[in-house]
N, C-alpha and C positions, 0 to 999 in steps of 0.2 A: 697234572697228567704229563706223561713222557711219550715222545715218539722217536724211536731210535732206528728207523729205517726210512730215510727220506731222500728223494732224488730231486734235482733241480735241472736247469737248462745246461749244466755242465755235463750231464749224462747224455749220451747220444740218443736216448729214447724218450727224452723229455724236453719241453720248451717252457717250463715253469720257472720264471726268473727267481733267483735266490732271495732277493729282498721281498718279493711277493709271497714266497713261502713263509718267510718270517712274519710278515704282517698278518697273513691268514692264521698262522699258528697262534699268535697273540690274541686275535679275535675269538678263536675257538677255545681259549683257556688252556692251551698247552704251555707249560712252564719250562720245559726243557726239551730241546730238539737236537738231534745229531744228523748232519748231512752225510750221506753215504753214497756218493755218486759212483758210477760204474767204472771199473778198470778190468778189461778182459784181454790180457796178453794171449797171443796165439791166434786170435781171430780178429783183433783190432790193433791198430798201431797208435802210437802216442801222437799227441797234438802237434809236435814239432818234427815228426818223422819226415825226412827229406825225400822219401821215395814216392810221394804223391798218393793219390786216392785210387783205390781199386774197388771194383764191384763184383759181386757174384749173384747168382740167381737164388732166390728163396724158394720155398717149397711150392708156392703157387705162381712162380715165374717172375715175380717183381724183383727189380734190382735192389740189392742190399749193400749199403756202404760198409766196407770192412777196414778202411784205413782212416787215420787221423780222427778216430772216434773216441779215444780215451780222454779222460779229464785233462783240461788245460791247467795243470797243477799250480803254476805260479799265480795265475789270475784267480783260481778257485780259492787258494789260501788267502790271497790278498783281500778279496771281496769279503770272505768270511770274517777276517780280522776287523775289517771296517764295520761290518754289521754287529759284531760282538760288542764293540764300543758304542755304537749308535743306539742299540736296544738293550744295553746291559741292565737297565733297571726294570725291564719288562719280561725278559726271557733269557735263559741260559742256552747258549749255542755251542755245540761241540764240533770238532774237526774229525771227520771220519771218511772212510772210503769202503766200497764193497769190492773186494778182490774176487773176481771170477776165476778161481784157480784151477790149474791142472798140474800134474806132477812135473811135466817138462817145462812149465813156465815159472816154477818156484824161484829160480835165480833172479828173474826180473822183478818179482815182488820183494825179494830180500833187498835188492838195491833201492827200490822205491821207498820201502819202509824207513830206511835210514835218512831219507832226504827231508822229512818234515816231522814236527812233534805231534803225531796223531794222538787223539784221545781214544779212538775206537776203530776197530777193523772188523768187518763182517767177512768171514771166509765162506764163499758160496761156490757151488758147482753149477756152471751154466753150459758147459760143453766138455767132451772127452775126446782126445785125439783131434782137437780143433773141429769137432763135429757138434753142431748145435742140437739141443733138444727140441727147441720150439719149431724148427724146420723139419723135424723127424730124421735129420741126417744121421744122427747116432743110432736111433732105434731101427732104421731101415735094414732089412735082411738079418735081423736078430730076433730071437724068441723073446717073449715077455720076461722070462726068467733071466735071459742073458743081459738085456739092457737094464733091468732093475738091479740085478746083482752087480753088474758093471758099475752102475752109479754109486752104490755104497762102497764097493771096493776102492774106487778112485778116491772117494771122500776119505776113507781110512788111510790110504797111502799118502794123501796130502798131509793130513794132520799128524801122521807119524814123523814127517820130515820137516814140516813148517810150524813154527810155534808163535810167530808174531801176529796173532789174531786174538780177538776178544770172544767172539761167538761164531758158531756155525749158523749160517742163514738158511731159512726154509729147508730144513734137513731132508724132507721127503718131497722136494719139489718135482721130482720125476713123475709123481702122481698126476700133476697138472697136464703133462704131455703124453700120458699113457692112453693111447687110443683103444687099448684092449680092456680098460677098466682098472680097478685097483688090485695090485698084486697082493696076495694075502700076507697079513702081518706076520704070521707064524713062520712063513718062508723067509722073511727078512730079519727076524728077531735076533738070530745069532750075530749077523753082521752089525746090526744096529747096537747090540750090546757091546761089541768091541769098540765101536765108534764112541759110544757114550762113556764107557770106562776110560778110554783115552782122554776124552774131554775133561772128565772129572779129575783124573790123575794129574793132568797138566794145569789145573786151576782155570780152565776156560769154561765157556757156557754155550747155551743154544738160544736162539731167538724164537719167539712166537710171532709169526707173521700174519697180520690180520687180513691180508689180501685174499685169503681163502674165501671170504664172504663175497667179494666182488667177482671172483671167478666161478662162483656157484658150486664150489666143492662141498661134498657132504660131510667134511670133517674139518678140524683145525689144521693149521700148518705150523709145526709138524702135528701129526695126528694125536688124538687123545691117547691112543695106545702107546705112542712113543713118549709122550709127556708122563704117563704113568710109569713106564719103564725107567725113564730118567730119574724120577723121584725115588723109585724103589732101589735104584743103584746108589743112592746118596746124592744125586745131583740137585742143586737148588739155584744155580746161577742162571737166571733167565733175563733176557731183554724183550721188550715188546715194541713192535713197529708196524706202521701201516704200509710200508713199501710204496709210498705215494710217488706218482709221476705227474699228477695234475691236481687242481684244487679239490675236486670231488673226493679224492683219495685221502687227503691229509687228515690224520687223526681218526679215520673211520674205524669203528668197531673196537676201539681201545677199551672202553669201559666194559662192553659186553664180554670181551676176552678176559679182562681182569676178574670179572665175576666168575667165569668158568675156572680160571686158575685157582681162585680162592676155594671153590667147591672141591677141586682136586686135592687140596691140602697145601698148596703153595701159599706162602705168607709174604714173600718179597719179590720184587723185580729190581733190576739194577740199571744204573746209569754208569758212565765211565768218564774219568778224567785222567789224561796222560796214561791210558791203558790200565788204570786201576779201577776195579769195580766198586761202586758205591751203592749200598742198599737203600731201597725205598719200601716202606710198608704198604702192602696192597690195601689194607683197611684204611689207611690215611688217604691214599689216592682216590678211593671210592667215597671218602667223606663219612666213614663210619665212626 
């Protein structure tokens, strides 16, 4: 089994020690795991930023730290290398990050990408114009059409300009933060088609993120409609990940999601080494 979206205590929203993640993964039969801790330029500063810590108010008034919250890259890479050696006979560990990208932060990610030999990069959209989705800052004072289309337009603008990524993460994650319900697929289809065509043309992929189950969403992430559209356009490069931040999340719903992908007609999911995709047969992962 593979888990290609995993967070540890190096992410600002997790306190799950990296070695504990590895030990739990081995116990749960996960044979390959990629750490993808958060980097969100624009709303967070790097671990060594000399300007100090800032706070702002979240949507319900609590203070939210916005400085010194990105990954401590030297320690992150060093610890992962140590664990790769220590557990090399039990599990394959890969070096990744989750880039929470916006168009205006692309130069910062271009610089970061050149600093380390990454295996895998998730390109995710967590905010636009430095306005977060989870706080409703971006959606506020916009119609449902405006913030949904804005989300997909920003995704398209990013991937037209930035190519050092492996997959787009949780492609329709705006659904999770949409207080007005699910914006109809047909109204998003044209933009989604352009995104997916760009992904396929560039030799990139999309992830299937199993956190939809724990958030109680009525669909997969991305939705079944998006997964069918991707396949109809010729897309096949998929990764699968739990988006775990704590022990209860790790490896959750991987098998059930692979079963669904098989029923949709997908036959492979992928892992990555030094940014190169490596295929794994779904039937073999399911023990068929």
